C-alpha positions as CSV (number, residue, x, y, z in Angstrom):
1,M,174.7,20.4,40.6
2,R,171.6,21.6,38.7
3,I,172.3,22.9,35.2
4,P,170.7,26.3,34.5
5,A,168.8,26.3,31.3
6,A,171.0,29.1,29.8
7,T,174.1,27.0,30.1
8,L,172.9,23.8,28.4
9,L,174.7,22.7,25.3
10,V,172.6,21.9,22.3
11,A,172.1,18.1,22.2
12,L,172.9,15.9,19.3
13,A,169.6,14.1,18.9
14,V,169.2,10.5,19.8
15,G,165.5,9.7,20.1
16,P,165.0,8.1,23.6
17,A,163.1,4.9,23.9
18,A,161.1,4.6,27.1
19,C,161.6,1.8,29.4
20,G,159.1,1.1,32.1
21,D,156.4,3.7,32.8
22,E,158.1,7.1,33.3
23,R,155.5,8.9,35.5
24,G,158.1,10.7,37.7
25,S,158.7,14.4,37.4
26,P,162.0,15.1,35.5
27,G,163.0,17.5,38.3
28,A,166.4,19.3,38.1
29,P,169.4,17.0,38.3
30,D,172.8,17.9,39.7
31,T,176.2,17.7,38.0
32,D,179.5,19.3,39.0
33,A,180.1,20.3,35.5
34,S,181.7,23.6,34.5
35,T,179.4,25.8,32.4
36,D,182.2,26.9,30.1
37,S,182.0,25.8,26.6
38,P,184.7,23.3,25.4
39,E,187.5,24.7,23.4
40,D,187.1,24.8,19.6
41,G,189.4,23.4,17.0
42,F,188.8,19.7,17.2
43,A,188.2,17.6,14.1
44,D,184.6,16.6,13.4
45,L,183.7,13.1,14.5
46,A,180.2,11.7,13.9
47,P,178.5,10.1,16.9
48,E,178.0,6.4,16.8
49,E,174.8,4.7,17.9
50,D,174.9,2.0,20.5
51,A,173.5,-1.4,19.8
52,A,170.1,-2.4,21.1
53,P,170.2,-4.2,24.5
54,D,170.7,-7.9,24.7
55,S,168.4,-9.6,27.1
56,A,171.2,-12.2,27.8
57,D,173.5,-9.5,29.1
58,V,175.0,-9.4,32.6
59,A,172.7,-10.2,35.5
60,P,172.6,-7.5,38.1
61,D,174.0,-9.6,40.9
62,A,176.4,-11.7,38.9
63,D,180.1,-11.2,38.2
64,V,180.3,-9.4,34.8
65,A,182.2,-10.6,31.8
66,D,184.4,-7.5,31.6
67,G,186.1,-8.3,35.0
68,S,183.7,-6.5,37.3
69,D,183.2,-8.4,40.5
70,V,181.3,-8.4,43.8
71,L,183.1,-7.6,46.9
72,D,184.2,-10.0,49.5
73,A,184.1,-9.2,53.2
74,E,187.8,-9.2,53.8
75,D,188.1,-5.4,53.3
76,G,185.2,-4.6,55.6
77,T,182.7,-4.0,52.7
78,S,179.5,-5.7,51.9
79,P,179.8,-9.1,50.3
80,G,177.0,-8.3,47.9
81,A,178.2,-4.9,46.6
82,W,179.2,-4.4,43.0
83,R,182.8,-3.5,42.3
84,P,183.4,-2.8,38.6
85,A,186.7,-3.2,36.9
86,P,188.2,-0.9,34.3
87,G,186.5,-1.6,31.0
88,T,182.9,-1.6,32.3
89,S,180.5,0.0,29.9
90,W,178.0,2.5,31.2
91,Q,175.4,5.2,30.5
92,W,174.6,8.3,32.6
93,Q,171.2,10.0,32.1
94,L,169.7,12.4,34.6
95,T,167.5,14.6,32.4
96,D,165.1,14.4,29.5
97,L,163.0,11.5,30.8
98,P,162.0,8.8,30.0
99,I,165.3,6.9,30.3
100,D,166.6,5.6,27.0
101,C,167.1,1.9,27.8
102,T,168.4,0.9,24.4
103,F,172.2,1.2,25.1
104,D,173.9,-2.2,25.4
105,V,175.9,-1.4,28.6
106,V,176.6,-3.0,31.9
107,M,175.6,-0.1,34.1
108,Y,173.0,2.7,34.0
109,D,173.4,5.8,36.4
110,I,170.0,7.4,36.9
111,D,168.3,9.8,39.4
112,L,167.2,8.2,42.6
113,F,164.1,10.3,43.0
114,D,162.9,11.0,39.5
115,V,163.1,7.6,37.9
116,P,160.2,5.4,38.8
117,Q,160.5,1.8,40.0
118,D,159.3,0.2,36.8
119,T,162.2,1.7,34.9
120,I,164.6,0.2,37.4
121,D,162.8,-3.1,37.1
122,A,163.0,-2.9,33.3
123,L,166.7,-2.2,33.3
124,H,167.2,-5.2,35.6
125,A,165.2,-7.3,33.3
126,E,167.7,-6.5,30.6
127,G,170.5,-7.5,32.8
128,R,171.7,-4.0,33.7
129,I,173.4,-2.8,36.9
130,V,171.5,0.3,38.2
131,V,173.3,3.1,40.1
132,C,171.1,5.7,41.7
133,Y,172.3,9.4,41.9
134,F,171.6,11.8,44.7
135,S,173.3,14.8,46.1
136,A,174.9,14.1,49.5
137,G,176.5,17.4,50.1
138,S,174.0,20.0,49.0
139,W,170.3,20.9,49.7
140,E,168.1,21.0,46.7
141,D,164.8,22.9,47.1
142,W,162.9,20.7,44.6
143,R,163.5,17.4,46.4
144,A,160.6,15.7,48.2
145,D,162.6,15.7,51.5
146,A,163.8,19.3,51.3
147,A,161.7,20.4,54.2
148,D,163.3,17.8,56.5
149,F,166.6,19.6,56.7
150,P,167.0,22.0,59.6
151,S,167.5,25.6,58.5
152,A,170.7,25.8,60.5
153,T,172.3,23.1,58.3
154,L,171.8,25.1,55.1
155,G,174.8,27.0,54.1
156,N,175.9,29.2,51.2
157,D,174.4,29.0,47.8
158,L,176.2,26.9,45.3
159,D,177.6,29.5,42.9
160,G,175.7,29.4,39.6
161,W,173.1,26.7,40.8
162,P,169.8,28.3,41.8
163,G,167.9,26.5,44.5
164,E,170.9,24.7,45.9
165,R,172.9,25.3,49.1
166,W,175.8,23.6,50.7
167,L,175.0,21.3,53.7
168,D,176.6,21.1,57.1
169,T,177.7,17.4,56.6
170,R,178.8,17.2,60.2
171,D,175.2,17.4,61.4
172,A,173.5,14.3,62.7
173,T,170.2,15.2,61.1
174,V,171.8,15.7,57.7
175,R,173.4,12.3,58.1
176,G,170.1,10.7,59.1
177,I,168.4,12.1,56.0
178,M,171.2,10.7,53.8
179,A,170.7,7.3,55.5
180,D,167.1,7.6,54.6
181,R,168.1,8.2,51.0
182,L,170.2,5.1,51.1
183,D,167.3,3.2,52.5
184,L,165.3,4.5,49.5
185,A,168.0,3.3,47.1
186,A,167.9,-0.1,48.7
187,A,164.1,-0.2,48.6
188,K,164.1,0.7,44.9
189,D,166.5,-2.2,44.3
190,C,169.4,0.1,43.1
191,D,172.6,-1.8,42.9
192,G,174.7,1.2,43.8
193,V,174.7,4.9,44.5
194,E,176.5,8.0,43.2
195,P,176.5,10.5,46.1
196,D,177.3,14.0,44.6
197,N,178.9,17.1,46.1
198,V,181.1,15.3,48.5
199,D,183.8,18.0,48.4
200,G,182.2,20.9,50.3
201,Y,185.4,21.5,52.3
202,A,187.1,22.5,49.1
203,N,184.4,25.1,48.2
204,N,182.7,27.9,50.2
205,P,180.1,26.0,52.2
206,G,179.5,28.6,54.9
207,F,180.6,26.1,57.6
208,P,184.0,25.2,58.9
209,L,184.3,22.0,57.0
210,T,187.8,20.6,56.8
211,P,189.6,17.8,55.0
212,A,189.1,15.7,58.2
213,T,185.4,16.4,58.4
214,Q,185.0,15.6,54.7
215,L,186.9,12.3,55.1
216,D,184.6,11.4,58.0
217,Y,181.5,12.2,56.1
218,N,182.5,10.4,52.9
219,R,183.5,7.3,54.9
220,F,180.1,7.5,56.6
221,L,178.4,7.4,53.2
222,A,180.5,4.5,52.0
223,T,179.9,2.5,55.3
224,E,176.2,3.1,55.2
225,A,175.9,2.2,51.5
226,H,177.8,-1.0,52.1
227,A,175.7,-1.9,55.1
228,R,172.8,-2.0,52.7
229,G,174.6,-4.0,50.1
230,L,175.0,-1.0,47.8
231,S,178.0,-0.3,45.7
232,V,179.3,3.3,46.1
233,G,181.3,5.5,43.9
234,L,183.5,8.5,44.9
235,K,182.4,11.6,42.9
236,N,185.2,14.0,42.2
237,D,187.0,14.9,45.5
238,L,190.2,14.0,43.8
239,D,192.6,15.3,46.5
240,Q,191.3,12.8,49.0
241,I,191.5,9.7,46.7
242,P,194.7,8.4,48.5
243,D,192.7,8.3,51.8
244,L,189.3,7.2,50.4
245,L,190.4,4.5,47.9
246,P,189.8,1.6,50.2
247,D,186.3,2.8,51.1
248,F,184.9,3.3,47.6
249,D,184.2,0.7,44.9
250,W,184.7,3.0,41.8
251,A,185.1,6.6,40.9
252,L,183.1,9.0,38.8
253,D,184.8,12.1,37.5
254,E,183.8,15.1,35.4
255,E,186.2,16.9,33.2
256,C,189.6,15.8,34.5
257,F,191.0,16.3,31.0
258,R,189.7,19.8,30.8
259,W,191.3,20.7,34.2
260,D,194.5,18.6,33.7
261,E,193.9,16.4,36.8
262,C,193.4,12.9,35.5
263,D,196.6,11.6,37.1
264,L,194.9,11.9,40.5
265,L,192.4,9.2,39.5
266,L,195.0,6.6,38.6
267,P,195.0,4.9,42.0
268,F,191.6,3.6,41.2
269,I,192.8,2.1,38.0
270,D,195.9,0.6,39.8
271,A,193.5,-1.0,42.4
272,G,191.5,-2.6,39.6
273,K,188.5,-0.3,40.2
274,A,186.7,1.5,37.3
275,V,186.9,5.2,36.7
276,F,183.7,6.3,35.0
277,Q,184.7,9.6,33.4
278,V,182.9,12.3,31.4
279,E,184.0,15.2,29.3
280,Y,181.3,17.7,28.2
281,G,181.2,18.8,24.6
282,D,180.1,17.8,21.1
283,A,181.1,14.9,19.0
284,A,184.3,16.5,17.8
285,L,185.8,16.3,21.3
286,A,186.0,12.5,21.2
287,D,188.7,12.7,18.6
288,T,191.1,14.3,21.1
289,I,189.9,12.9,24.4
290,C,189.2,9.3,23.6
291,P,192.8,8.2,22.8
292,Q,194.0,9.7,26.1
293,A,191.2,8.2,28.1
294,N,191.7,4.7,26.7
295,T,195.4,4.9,27.4
296,L,194.7,5.7,31.0
297,G,192.2,2.9,31.3
298,F,189.2,5.2,32.0
299,D,185.7,4.4,30.9
300,T,185.0,7.8,29.3
301,L,181.9,9.2,27.7
302,I,181.5,12.4,25.8
303,K,178.2,13.9,27.0
304,N,176.0,16.9,26.7
305,L,176.2,19.2,29.7
306,D,172.6,18.6,30.7
307,L,173.2,14.8,30.9
308,D,170.5,13.7,28.6
309,A,170.6,10.4,26.8
310,W,173.1,11.4,24.1
311,R,176.6,9.9,24.4
312,I,179.8,8.9,22.6
313,P,181.6,6.1,24.4
314,C,185.4,6.2,24.1
315,R,185.7,2.4,24.3
316,P,184.3,0.5,21.4
């Protein structure tokens, strides 16, 4: 969900290095982050800089050295889709363009609409996997395809997120637009997608969404992504992990430590699928969170709430 300016945490500065030609509008990204400030009382921990990228790093369509793999067709998924194992390094940047391409990581998660093609090409040239973010469960008034959604499919406002409304994800037109977005991801040569807001049933969407309709929609997204050779991650929606685990290649979670719900993500780890996890706060938070995250096998980052380039990775 979009982050209101008044809620943004002050970033610890890491000067971004542009990759490609960032001509796209920075727009307003989504996160599901809480706007509360992290609790105080943690010991100070200075952020560490990541090494410069190595051009000999993992090729986008190759098996990666940390155990990530491509899918076979036995489980009904695409034979070309990327399935990362726990221990896969990553970066998540949705704001403050241009993208900082200097982090030596396997995967970059970036905005589908706002990041131009030459940035994706530049990341691929450095051997990076590129995952493209879009909201699959909410309407955003700043997106280029916002006018394509029928008014009847726009539900309640997302509390605290101006310009964003829940979608009726049962609707065929909504699903068609999401298929178009997946087409765009494939056309831009994204390796995977991160569909956001796929838990409308657990909120107040203004439609009679149920656990069953949400399962149907989330499986639709996974099936359509795999049909295009795209890897797909399950964003939050922790209560439905037992049902959706076979359909998704990895998970992305925000603040499971803050809300004491990390155990719900362990089926992904047990299945050998990465859990990309984020806690929002300053550098001091890493001293408390990282030992727990590493014990659970998560690939956790400490990030600013606005999801700019700054990061502290919990794994060395």
